[in-house]
Backbone as CSV, one residue per row, in Angstrom:
resi,resn,N_x,N_y,N_z,CA_x,CA_y,CA_z,C_x,C_y,C_z
1,UNK,5.890,194.472,1.201,6.891,195.348,0.571,8.017,195.405,1.737
2,UNK,9.240,195.343,1.069,10.487,195.518,1.867,10.566,196.899,2.643
3,UNK,11.120,196.773,3.771,11.198,197.957,4.625,12.192,199.036,3.951
4,UNK,13.065,198.666,2.948,13.838,199.394,2.385,13.341,199.972,0.920
5,UNK,12.129,199.649,0.840,11.474,200.262,-0.431,10.497,201.509,-0.078
6,UNK,11.012,202.671,-0.768,10.449,203.875,-0.237,9.541,204.491,-1.636
7,UNK,8.570,205.228,-1.184,7.907,205.857,-2.205,8.352,207.204,-2.363
8,UNK,7.638,207.922,-3.105,8.025,209.322,-3.548,7.812,210.262,-2.332
9,UNK,6.728,209.901,-1.424,6.494,210.774,-0.400,7.632,210.552,0.723
10,UNK,8.126,209.248,0.870,9.123,209.068,1.723,10.527,209.762,1.413
11,UNK,10.935,209.822,0.078,12.068,210.527,-0.365,11.935,211.934,-0.207
12,UNK,10.690,212.383,-0.350,10.550,213.656,-0.111,10.806,214.152,1.248
13,UNK,10.243,213.258,2.284,10.617,213.519,3.583,12.001,213.532,4.128
14,UNK,12.803,212.560,3.436,14.277,212.479,3.684,14.959,213.762,3.326
15,UNK,14.689,214.222,2.145,15.241,215.320,1.369,14.949,216.579,2.329
16,UNK,13.635,216.575,2.624,13.290,217.884,3.307,13.951,217.864,4.655
17,UNK,14.128,216.686,5.348,14.702,216.618,6.660,16.251,217.063,6.519
18,UNK,17.065,216.577,5.565,18.298,216.959,5.389,18.418,218.366,4.964
19,UNK,17.551,218.920,4.232,17.592,220.221,3.857,17.399,221.284,4.940
20,UNK,16.356,220.693,6.107,16.132,221.758,7.064,17.281,221.598,7.877
21,UNK,17.978,220.507,8.137,19.180,220.370,9.031,20.286,221.287,8.515
22,UNK,20.502,221.284,7.267,21.629,222.125,6.633,21.126,223.776,6.774
23,UNK,20.007,224.017,6.707,19.565,225.335,6.883,19.916,225.792,8.361
24,UNK,19.503,224.880,9.341,19.865,225.127,10.805,21.265,225.374,11.024
25,UNK,22.059,224.628,10.455,23.605,224.505,10.740,24.178,225.874,10.143
26,UNK,23.754,226.292,8.760,24.201,227.254,8.094,23.704,228.561,8.755
27,UNK,22.557,228.566,9.358,22.165,229.748,9.939,22.939,230.201,11.105
28,UNK,23.632,229.177,11.751,24.414,229.564,12.860,25.506,230.487,12.517
29,UNK,26.045,230.513,11.355,27.188,231.327,10.882,26.617,232.505,10.188
30,UNK,25.364,232.915,10.145,24.947,234.104,9.496,25.377,235.265,10.274
31,UNK,26.226,236.162,9.615,26.714,237.330,10.259,25.832,238.427,10.476
32,UNK,26.012,239.032,11.764,25.023,239.991,12.264,26.026,241.272,12.713
33,UNK,25.280,242.332,12.649,26.010,243.566,12.995,27.416,243.978,12.200
34,UNK,27.304,243.876,10.914,28.540,243.886,10.002,28.569,245.333,9.598
35,UNK,27.619,246.231,9.943,27.626,247.546,9.184,28.122,248.427,10.327
36,UNK,29.258,249.262,9.792,29.839,250.242,10.783,28.754,251.421,10.819
37,UNK,28.978,252.025,12.161,28.077,253.244,12.307,26.535,253.129,12.060
38,UNK,26.015,251.907,12.244,24.682,251.790,11.914,23.641,252.539,12.658
39,UNK,24.112,253.344,13.759,23.156,254.318,14.361,23.000,255.443,13.700
40,UNK,23.667,255.691,12.527,23.334,256.796,11.512,22.512,256.423,10.494
41,UNK,21.305,257.106,10.548,20.197,256.628,9.611,20.538,256.828,8.089
42,UNK,20.072,255.897,7.537,20.639,255.887,5.891,19.725,257.038,5.143
43,UNK,18.915,257.673,5.797,18.050,258.688,5.184,18.636,260.161,5.700
44,UNK,19.513,260.285,6.693,20.031,261.467,7.232,20.803,262.187,6.131
45,UNK,20.515,263.394,5.900,21.284,264.218,5.026,22.760,264.749,5.567
46,UNK,22.644,265.170,6.851,23.893,265.853,7.463,23.636,265.470,8.914
47,UNK,24.698,265.167,9.565,24.750,264.887,10.965,26.206,265.260,11.529
48,UNK,26.348,266.093,12.578,27.744,266.591,13.154,27.844,265.580,14.282
49,UNK,29.109,265.129,14.387,29.669,264.238,15.536,30.877,264.968,15.998
50,UNK,30.786,265.128,17.429,32.008,265.806,17.962,33.183,264.665,17.903
51,UNK,34.342,265.090,17.518,35.515,264.385,17.267,36.626,264.617,18.568
52,UNK,37.141,263.598,18.645,38.106,263.566,19.840,39.276,264.600,19.464
53,UNK,39.772,265.334,20.556,40.884,266.271,20.244,42.280,265.428,20.059
54,UNK,42.846,265.747,19.180,44.123,265.148,18.887,45.285,265.600,19.604
55,UNK,46.088,264.687,20.318,47.239,265.168,21.150,48.426,264.462,20.458
56,UNK,49.495,265.506,20.300,50.594,264.915,19.622,51.365,263.846,20.688
57,UNK,51.794,262.614,20.201,52.335,261.802,21.010,53.805,262.148,21.576
58,UNK,53.884,261.653,22.731,55.318,261.983,23.317,56.372,260.999,22.996
59,UNK,57.668,261.249,22.836,58.725,260.350,22.643,58.932,259.655,23.861
60,UNK,59.253,258.252,23.680,59.422,257.390,24.850,60.981,256.756,24.490
61,UNK,61.495,256.037,25.695,62.689,255.214,25.499,62.504,254.095,24.482
62,UNK,63.368,253.668,23.752,63.362,252.854,22.673,62.529,253.164,21.422
63,UNK,62.011,254.407,21.498,61.560,254.907,20.141,62.669,254.967,19.022
64,UNK,62.368,254.963,17.852,63.222,255.360,16.868,62.921,256.783,16.237
65,UNK,63.828,257.560,16.145,63.586,258.999,15.499,64.280,259.110,14.215
66,UNK,63.664,259.465,13.061,64.460,259.927,11.936,64.709,261.346,12.033
67,UNK,65.959,261.734,12.054,66.412,263.075,12.207,67.161,263.493,10.929
68,UNK,66.737,264.516,10.198,67.468,264.972,9.084,67.798,266.520,9.205
69,UNK,68.985,266.855,8.809,69.355,268.210,8.828,69.736,268.636,7.518
70,UNK,69.153,269.581,6.826,69.646,270.018,5.369,70.261,271.435,5.535
71,UNK,71.217,271.575,4.886,71.858,272.842,4.726,72.188,273.233,3.111
72,UNK,72.766,274.430,2.814,73.168,274.642,1.599,74.218,273.792,0.993
73,UNK,75.011,273.291,1.908,75.968,272.324,1.489,75.607,270.804,2.002
74,UNK,74.992,270.030,1.156,74.556,268.735,1.620,75.723,267.744,2.219
75,UNK,76.951,267.939,1.575,78.032,267.181,2.149,78.391,267.202,3.590
76,UNK,78.095,268.509,4.178,78.420,268.868,5.507,77.501,268.019,6.467
77,UNK,76.294,267.650,6.110,75.482,266.881,7.008,75.354,265.434,6.614
78,UNK,76.150,265.053,5.588,75.948,263.732,5.028,76.098,262.656,6.085
79,UNK,77.123,262.749,7.087,77.357,261.839,7.960,76.221,261.637,9.044
80,UNK,75.573,262.774,9.314,74.363,262.603,10.225,73.151,261.890,9.512
81,UNK,72.983,262.468,8.343,71.752,261.997,7.667,72.013,260.587,7.213
82,UNK,73.304,260.009,7.134,73.435,258.709,6.561,72.894,257.741,7.686
83,UNK,72.853,258.058,8.672,72.496,257.205,9.902,70.886,256.729,9.735
84,UNK,70.173,257.482,8.941,68.736,257.179,8.677,68.558,256.323,7.500
85,UNK,69.683,255.859,6.818,69.595,254.940,5.665,69.126,253.541,5.904
86,UNK,69.879,252.993,6.997,69.513,251.512,7.326,68.104,251.273,7.514
87,UNK,67.813,250.081,7.117,66.238,249.751,7.123,66.059,248.378,7.905
88,UNK,64.875,248.157,8.129,64.457,246.950,8.947,63.846,245.959,7.855
89,UNK,64.298,244.991,7.515,63.749,243.862,6.803,62.830,243.092,7.917
90,UNK,61.882,242.318,7.257,60.967,241.616,8.019,61.532,240.604,8.965
91,UNK,61.359,240.837,10.179,61.849,239.828,11.218,63.338,239.841,11.363
92,UNK,64.080,241.084,10.791,65.446,241.144,11.001,65.785,242.233,11.973
93,UNK,66.958,242.824,11.787,67.379,243.824,12.687,68.004,245.046,11.952
94,UNK,68.152,246.187,12.570,68.697,247.342,11.980,69.701,247.910,12.990
95,UNK,70.619,248.529,12.237,71.601,249.320,12.947,71.199,250.805,13.012
96,UNK,70.410,251.138,13.980,70.095,252.589,14.005,70.605,253.240,15.104
97,UNK,71.519,254.286,14.895,72.126,255.215,15.856,73.275,254.244,16.451
98,UNK,73.919,253.300,15.789,74.886,252.280,16.264,74.302,251.369,17.304
99,UNK,72.968,251.188,17.194,72.452,250.203,18.064,71.694,249.156,17.405
100,UNK,71.765,247.811,17.560,71.126,246.883,16.859,69.847,246.665,17.397
101,UNK,68.779,246.891,16.591,67.388,246.737,17.114,66.773,245.485,16.647
102,UNK,66.195,244.607,17.355,65.511,243.477,16.692,64.116,243.904,16.247
103,UNK,63.488,243.505,15.094,62.355,243.658,14.616,61.626,242.558,14.353
104,UNK,60.750,241.895,15.440,59.947,240.767,15.421,58.709,240.888,14.455
105,UNK,58.627,240.259,13.461,57.410,240.175,12.717,56.893,241.323,12.179
106,UNK,57.768,242.222,11.616,57.167,243.339,10.856,56.359,243.019,9.725
107,UNK,55.471,243.820,9.389,54.588,243.598,8.218,55.264,243.920,6.944
108,UNK,54.561,243.577,5.721,55.201,243.857,4.553,55.031,245.339,4.039
109,UNK,54.675,246.254,4.891,54.735,247.752,4.848,55.932,248.260,4.103
110,UNK,55.883,248.933,3.033,57.035,249.170,2.232,57.911,250.120,2.948
111,UNK,57.286,250.960,3.950,58.115,251.921,4.596,59.286,251.329,5.313
112,UNK,60.485,251.990,5.019,61.675,251.594,5.671,61.895,252.236,7.137
113,UNK,62.282,251.328,7.996,62.327,252.070,9.441,63.684,252.239,9.748
114,UNK,64.109,253.311,10.116,65.353,253.679,10.311,65.569,254.788,11.295
115,UNK,66.769,255.214,11.786,66.773,256.300,12.610,67.665,256.144,13.688
116,UNK,67.481,257.159,14.859,68.226,257.130,15.969,67.557,256.435,17.201
117,UNK,68.015,255.676,18.025,67.238,255.017,19.062,67.423,255.841,20.333
118,UNK,66.188,255.996,20.834,66.043,256.771,22.208,66.682,255.731,23.220
119,UNK,67.718,256.172,24.004,68.074,255.322,25.066,67.180,255.275,26.284
120,UNK,67.585,254.297,27.192,66.798,254.070,28.481,66.673,255.306,29.249
121,UNK,67.647,256.302,29.088,67.523,257.624,29.885,66.850,258.656,29.111
122,UNK,66.469,258.424,27.852,65.588,259.446,27.160,66.387,260.340,26.136
123,UNK,67.674,259.989,25.867,68.620,260.646,25.087,68.819,259.967,23.691
124,UNK,69.043,260.933,22.699,69.594,260.342,21.314,71.035,261.085,21.165
125,UNK,71.798,260.274,20.543,73.180,260.863,20.280,73.488,260.947,18.802
126,UNK,73.747,262.133,18.394,73.694,262.582,17.111,75.110,263.051,16.713
127,UNK,75.788,262.455,15.529,77.007,262.969,15.304,77.225,264.500,15.288
128,UNK,78.366,264.812,15.849,78.756,266.235,16.006,78.005,266.993,16.955
129,UNK,76.654,266.801,16.866,75.737,267.624,17.842,75.879,267.243,19.315
130,UNK,75.889,265.541,19.374,76.087,265.162,20.622,74.699,264.705,21.293
131,UNK,74.566,264.521,22.496,73.380,264.008,23.154,72.432,265.143,23.215
132,UNK,71.137,264.654,23.017,69.928,265.409,23.212,68.813,264.759,23.893
133,UNK,68.307,265.482,24.939,67.260,264.808,25.619,65.954,264.920,24.857
134,UNK,65.314,263.818,24.679,64.058,263.817,23.875,62.950,263.126,24.591
135,UNK,63.139,262.409,25.647,62.045,261.586,26.216,60.894,262.430,26.775
136,UNK,59.676,262.353,26.379,58.662,263.003,27.114,58.336,264.268,26.283
137,UNK,59.025,264.522,25.077,58.813,265.663,24.373,58.098,265.285,23.071
138,UNK,57.611,266.245,22.340,57.015,265.904,21.008,58.093,266.122,19.851
139,UNK,57.746,265.515,18.728,58.793,265.727,17.628,58.928,267.115,17.251
140,UNK,58.022,267.950,17.430,58.173,269.394,16.939,59.150,270.090,18.047
141,UNK,58.929,269.841,19.293,59.752,270.260,20.390,61.196,269.844,20.176
142,UNK,61.491,268.540,19.769,62.893,267.975,19.554,63.362,268.652,18.391
143,UNK,62.576,268.878,17.374,63.112,269.762,16.269,63.617,271.020,16.615
144,UNK,62.785,271.707,17.556,63.571,273.004,17.879,64.781,273.032,18.618
145,UNK,64.721,271.868,19.507,66.114,271.711,20.227,67.209,271.373,19.428
146,UNK,67.055,270.552,18.520,68.082,270.132,17.835,68.485,271.256,16.620
147,UNK,67.559,272.097,16.273,67.870,273.333,15.299,68.809,274.202,16.100
148,UNK,68.445,274.422,17.322,69.177,275.386,18.204,70.610,274.992,18.483
149,UNK,70.912,273.592,18.535,72.165,273.019,18.708,72.766,272.924,17.292
150,UNK,72.072,272.705,16.229,72.690,272.636,14.862,73.229,273.959,14.353
151,UNK,72.761,275.088,14.874,73.093,276.319,14.495,74.613,276.564,15.023
152,UNK,75.053,275.864,15.824,76.581,276.131,16.273,77.463,275.530,15.202
153,UNK,76.937,274.484,14.368,77.950,273.958,13.464,77.446,274.135,12.048
154,UNK,76.307,274.503,11.677,75.631,274.801,10.460,75.154,275.992,10.286
155,UNK,75.056,276.613,9.175,74.533,277.948,8.649,73.026,277.617,8.254
156,UNK,71.993,278.262,8.885,70.641,278.095,8.482,70.225,276.682,8.327
157,UNK,70.284,275.947,9.324,70.002,274.426,9.092,68.479,274.200,9.079
158,UNK,68.093,273.276,8.348,66.610,273.078,8.268,66.502,271.525,8.814
159,UNK,65.743,271.456,9.998,65.647,270.021,10.733,64.255,269.512,10.552
160,UNK,64.251,268.399,10.325,63.036,267.600,10.457,63.195,266.384,11.323
161,UNK,62.166,266.117,12.191,62.220,265.100,13.026,60.961,264.311,13.062
162,UNK,60.870,263.081,12.906,59.591,262.401,12.897,59.848,260.933,13.508
163,UNK,58.804,260.259,13.986,58.778,258.722,14.439,59.112,257.822,13.278
164,UNK,60.226,257.050,13.360,60.539,256.027,12.384,59.775,254.713,12.782
165,UNK,59.446,254.559,13.819,58.772,253.274,14.413,57.461,253.441,14.990
166,UNK,56.671,254.324,14.471,55.347,254.484,15.038,54.503,253.250,14.508
167,UNK,54.510,252.160,15.339,53.922,250.879,14.969,52.706,250.639,15.681
168,UNK,51.715,250.048,14.979,50.605,249.635,15.641,50.199,248.146,15.199
169,UNK,49.657,247.229,16.225,49.575,246.030,15.914,48.144,245.612,15.916
170,UNK,47.658,244.819,14.793,46.163,244.694,14.528,46.269,243.204,14.509
171,UNK,45.473,242.448,15.479,45.375,240.993,15.636,43.869,240.651,15.468
172,UNK,43.739,239.266,15.190,42.233,238.864,15.293,41.590,238.613,14.053
173,UNK,40.517,238.966,13.848,39.571,238.759,12.546,39.708,239.912,11.708
174,UNK,40.861,240.060,11.046,41.190,241.105,10.043,41.875,240.356,8.844
175,UNK,41.804,240.908,7.690,42.305,240.267,6.556,43.712,240.113,6.646
176,UNK,44.511,241.147,7.050,46.014,240.948,7.184,46.546,241.294,8.642
177,UNK,46.321,240.440,9.668,46.879,240.739,10.996,48.352,240.904,10.876
178,UNK,48.968,241.953,11.603,50.278,242.205,11.534,50.639,243.287,12.386
179,UNK,51.893,243.740,12.480,52.467,244.939,12.966,52.599,245.879,11.859
180,UNK,52.261,246.999,11.803,52.168,247.990,10.604,52.958,249.341,11.210
181,UNK,53.979,249.694,10.475,54.641,250.997,10.725,53.776,252.112,9.920
182,UNK,53.363,253.086,10.746,52.403,254.051,10.225,53.318,255.092,9.623
183,UNK,52.706,255.849,8.511,53.623,256.908,7.894,53.475,258.290,8.558
184,UNK,52.772,258.508,9.579,52.733,259.644,10.258,52.189,259.409,11.658
185,UNK,52.181,260.501,12.443,51.864,260.433,13.942,50.240,260.324,14.150
186,UNK,49.712,260.974,13.257,48.189,261.310,13.470,47.456,259.971,12.969
187,UNK,47.479,258.976,13.809,46.802,257.579,13.378,45.509,257.537,14.010
188,UNK,44.419,257.124,13.482,43.236,256.778,14.068,43.013,255.233,14.133
189,UNK,42.032,254.792,14.890,41.571,253.454,14.982,41.257,252.804,13.654
190,UNK,40.638,253.678,12.960,40.156,253.209,11.521,41.269,253.180,10.503
191,UNK,42.187,254.055,10.624,43.338,253.905,9.866,44.112,252.552,10.163
192,UNK,44.180,252.180,11.286,44.905,250.950,11.604,44.213,249.688,10.981
193,UNK,42.793,249.831,11.345,41.890,248.529,10.690,42.001,248.576,9.160
194,UNK,42.105,249.783,8.513,42.164,249.834,7.041,43.278,249.322,6.565
195,UNK,44.424,249.559,7.273,45.809,249.019,6.939,45.916,247.488,7.019
196,UNK,45.211,247.001,7.798,45.019,245.467,8.009,44.098,244.780,7.044
197,UNK,43.409,245.578,6.185,42.563,245.115,5.180,41.074,244.904,5.591
198,UNK,40.671,245.637,6.786,39.457,245.684,7.274,39.197,244.430,8.060
199,UNK,37.867,244.360,8.852,37.480,243.143,9.417,36.943,242.112,8.590
200,UNK,37.085,240.978,8.953,36.422,239.720,8.075,35.088,239.736,8.509
201,UNK,34.330,239.029,7.741,32.790,238.845,8.100,32.758,238.345,9.388
202,UNK,33.722,237.636,10.020,33.539,237.091,11.369,34.031,238.006,12.505
203,UNK,34.489,239.232,12.148,34.936,240.060,13.074,33.906,240.608,14.037
204,UNK,33.987,240.748,15.353,33.050,241.177,16.152,33.173,242.809,16.210
205,UNK,32.471,243.455,15.516,32.524,244.792,15.430,32.005,245.613,16.661
206,UNK,31.258,245.162,17.426,30.646,245.843,18.533,31.561,245.592,19.840
207,UNK,32.760,244.998,19.837,33.506,244.837,20.847,34.973,244.709,20.488
208,UNK,35.462,245.807,20.094,36.849,245.740,19.466,37.818,246.269,20.565
209,UNK,38.806,245.588,20.829,39.720,245.829,22.141,40.981,246.627,21.732
210,UNK,41.355,247.672,22.431,42.443,248.396,22.436,43.415,248.200,23.631
211,UNK,44.557,247.844,23.426,45.593,247.652,24.524,46.578,248.511,24.265
212,UNK,46.843,249.362,25.357,47.856,250.435,25.415,48.735,250.388,26.590
213,UNK,49.918,250.817,26.477,50.955,250.674,27.534,50.603,252.006,28.364
214,UNK,50.473,251.816,29.608,50.086,252.911,30.481,51.228,253.141,31.428
215,UNK,52.531,252.543,31.162,53.612,253.094,31.910,53.740,252.177,33.230
216,UNK,54.748,252.182,33.791,55.023,251.557,34.985,54.620,250.060,35.151
217,UNK,54.914,249.412,34.029,54.479,248.069,33.845,53.048,247.750,33.934
218,UNK,52.128,248.608,33.293,50.810,248.450,33.324,50.252,248.745,31.912
219,UNK,49.186,247.905,31.705,48.461,248.023,30.379,46.994,248.553,30.638
220,UNK,46.477,249.294,29.670,45.222,249.761,29.693,44.317,249.205,28.602
221,UNK,43.052,248.792,29.028,42.293,248.065,27.989,41.013,249.065,27.842
222,UNK,40.749,249.104,26.593,39.545,249.844,26.152,38.800,249.160,25.027
223,UNK,37.543,249.284,25.103,36.546,248.708,24.275,35.925,249.619,23.240
224,UNK,35.683,249.145,21.981,35.123,250.139,21.068,33.887,249.322,20.309
225,UNK,32.836,250.232,19.991,31.706,249.657,19.191,31.797,250.351,17.860
226,UNK,32.297,249.570,16.900,32.420,250.071,15.623,30.912,250.370,14.919
227,UNK,29.942,249.811,15.599,28.417,250.069,15.154,27.991,251.444,15.397
228,UNK,28.686,252.030,16.386,28.092,253.471,16.999,29.216,254.568,16.550
229,UNK,28.528,255.490,16.003,29.282,256.630,15.500,30.003,257.416,16.752
230,UNK,29.672,257.186,17.953,30.231,257.795,19.078,31.845,257.510,19.183
231,UNK,32.230,256.500,18.454,33.624,256.158,18.474,34.643,257.542,18.138
232,UNK,34.080,258.308,17.111,34.741,259.388,16.788,35.037,260.450,18.030
233,UNK,34.277,260.464,18.978,34.632,261.404,20.152,35.215,260.631,21.212
234,UNK,35.627,259.430,21.139,36.471,258.670,22.184,37.772,259.260,22.232
235,UNK,38.302,259.459,23.498,39.681,259.968,23.443,40.717,259.091,23.236
236,UNK,40.382,257.757,22.873,41.337,256.754,22.414,41.215,256.572,20.777
237,UNK,40.371,257.401,20.101,40.185,257.208,18.748,41.437,257.304,18.139
238,UNK,42.481,258.312,18.567,43.689,258.514,17.927,44.605,257.550,18.740
239,UNK,45.475,256.780,17.804,46.328,255.742,18.515,47.770,256.311,19.009
240,UNK,48.331,255.626,19.872,49.793,255.845,20.284,50.618,254.890,19.599
241,UNK,51.822,255.158,19.642,52.658,254.132,19.165,52.782,252.946,20.159
242,UNK,52.826,251.822,19.471,52.907,250.472,20.355,51.409,249.992,20.672
243,UNK,50.294,250.671,20.226,49.017,250.121,20.517,48.808,248.952,19.867
244,UNK,47.900,248.029,20.582,47.406,246.775,19.952,46.028,246.810,19.723
245,UNK,45.605,246.424,18.612,44.020,246.438,18.438,43.668,244.928,18.110
246,UNK,42.681,244.524,18.959,42.297,243.111,18.763,40.781,242.947,18.446
247,UNK,40.736,242.194,17.281,39.300,241.967,16.858,38.942,240.659,17.146
248,UNK,37.981,240.517,17.966,37.422,239.361,18.731,36.543,238.658,17.574
249,UNK,36.723,237.300,17.318,35.818,236.581,16.488,34.454,236.458,17.089
250,UNK,33.263,236.389,16.244,31.979,236.438,16.709,31.728,234.913,16.880
251,UNK,30.339,234.748,17.317,29.967,233.340,17.595,29.869,232.478,16.365
252,UNK,29.651,233.030,15.254,29.605,232.298,13.948,30.949,231.693,13.563
253,UNK,32.128,232.516,14.091,33.439,231.983,13.677,33.811,231.027,14.547
254,UNK,33.443,231.182,15.920,33.727,230.177,17.017,33.030,228.985,16.677
255,UNK,31.936,228.906,16.298,31.074,227.598,16.034,31.655,226.928,14.720
256,UNK,32.136,227.756,13.946,32.657,227.073,12.529,34.105,226.485,12.690
257,UNK,34.678,226.926,13.756,36.207,226.545,13.811,36.414,224.871,14.130
258,UNK,35.349,224.330,14.593,35.372,222.845,14.802,34.561,222.260,13.783
259,UNK,35.243,222.236,12.671,34.584,221.714,11.482,34.208,220.176,11.604
260,UNK,35.133,219.498,12.168,34.907,217.871,12.414,33.662,217.720,13.135
261,UNK,33.416,218.545,14.230,32.140,218.296,14.978,30.958,218.680,14.265
262,UNK,31.109,219.771,13.507,29.775,220.145,12.483,29.530,219.179,11.660
263,UNK,30.516,218.554,11.183,30.379,217.476,10.004,29.688,216.239,10.773
264,UNK,30.023,215.936,12.008,29.493,214.805,12.771,28.118,215.078,12.976
265,UNK,27.725,216.339,13.346,26.366,216.534,13.677,25.486,216.449,12.486
266,UNK,26.079,216.865,11.326,25.142,216.733,10.089,24.913,215.366,9.606
267,UNK,26.121,214.513,9.717,25.916,213.076,9.529,24.990,212.350,10.341
268,UNK,25.096,212.682,11.773,24.259,212.021,12.659,22.805,212.409,12.431
269,UNK,22.518,213.678,11.984,21.095,214.195,11.828,20.658,213.520,10.695
270,UNK,21.455,213.484,9.561,20.910,212.853,8.290,20.493,211.309,8.626
271,UNK,21.517,210.518,9.272,21.190,209.097,9.505,19.865,209.022,10.459
272,UNK,19.734,209.845,11.398,18.623,209.982,12.236,17.348,210.043,11.349
273,UNK,17.587,210.992,10.510,16.216,211.302,9.661,15.783,209.986,8.717
274,UNK,16.872,209.166,8.274,16.605,208.086,7.488,16.096,206.993,8.405
275,UNK,16.473,206.814,9.656,16.003,205.833,10.542,14.687,206.147,10.924
276,UNK,14.236,207.424,10.972,12.876,207.711,11.334,11.944,207.387,10.215
277,UNK,12.252,207.498,9.016,11.514,207.227,7.724,11.505,205.702,7.748
278,UNK,12.478,205.056,8.006,12.619,203.528,7.990,11.534,202.902,8.969
279,UNK,11.709,203.637,10.180,10.680,203.127,11.267,9.255,203.355,10.772
280,UNK,8.920,204.290,10.078,7.642,204.746,9.712,7.043,203.750,8.631
281,UNK,8.039,202.900,8.049,7.698,202.016,6.908,7.522,200.587,7.573
282,UNK,7.975,200.313,8.872,7.992,198.997,9.310,6.455,198.728,9.623
283,UNK,5.970,197.598,9.240,4.577,197.063,9.629,4.846,195.869,10.620
284,UNK,4.211,196.271,11.835,4.296,195.069,12.942,2.972,194.132,12.671
């Protein structure tokens, strides 16, 4: 009998070997720990978790503030409010407060980014009202300061101040990694992840990294475990403007990136299985 003639038993052995190798390779990419807050029992009816205290973010140099003053006569404040109209196209620039501000890689977030730039000394310059010190203050405090100054020129002005560039960058294993302009100041880690389309199946949920500007040319690094409900009590649960959230790929993603190597291993293993079967058929 030729050494290349196989019986049913031999082919079953070949198929079984290939199938076994495929299972081993595919099992390497089986995702684990993909459930958020899995320390909360699925049978629990109610559980209270202490949540971090929210602290209103302070204004910093290079922030963009949207300042609006409303009066009984809208035309009297049109010049000031007109400065808030210019917007930032993706990857473009904007003229905010007579300053050209580059915007690298903004997301497709529909919110227009516009307003007055806080200069290096912590001031914004408003038409008619003039210079206003804002660095280190909250938007509520700045609103009160501008209202006091505006009453010198307008009758019963209604002032609103908000961040126009409260941006958070989400990178790594998420559906839409990008820089996002948040619609308000009270932003949580989960809000940012949600805007990025949530983690992919390959995202490492137990080791999410937050990078924050700590001032004086320093960065602060904080780790989160999305599998643990204690994340809600973390003092870093609420994000600051300019925060970067990085989702690390898990081992399954790392091992699957080298597809060429995976294919070679599969081919070599299949060839080896065939050679073993052939060897068993050779009669000396």
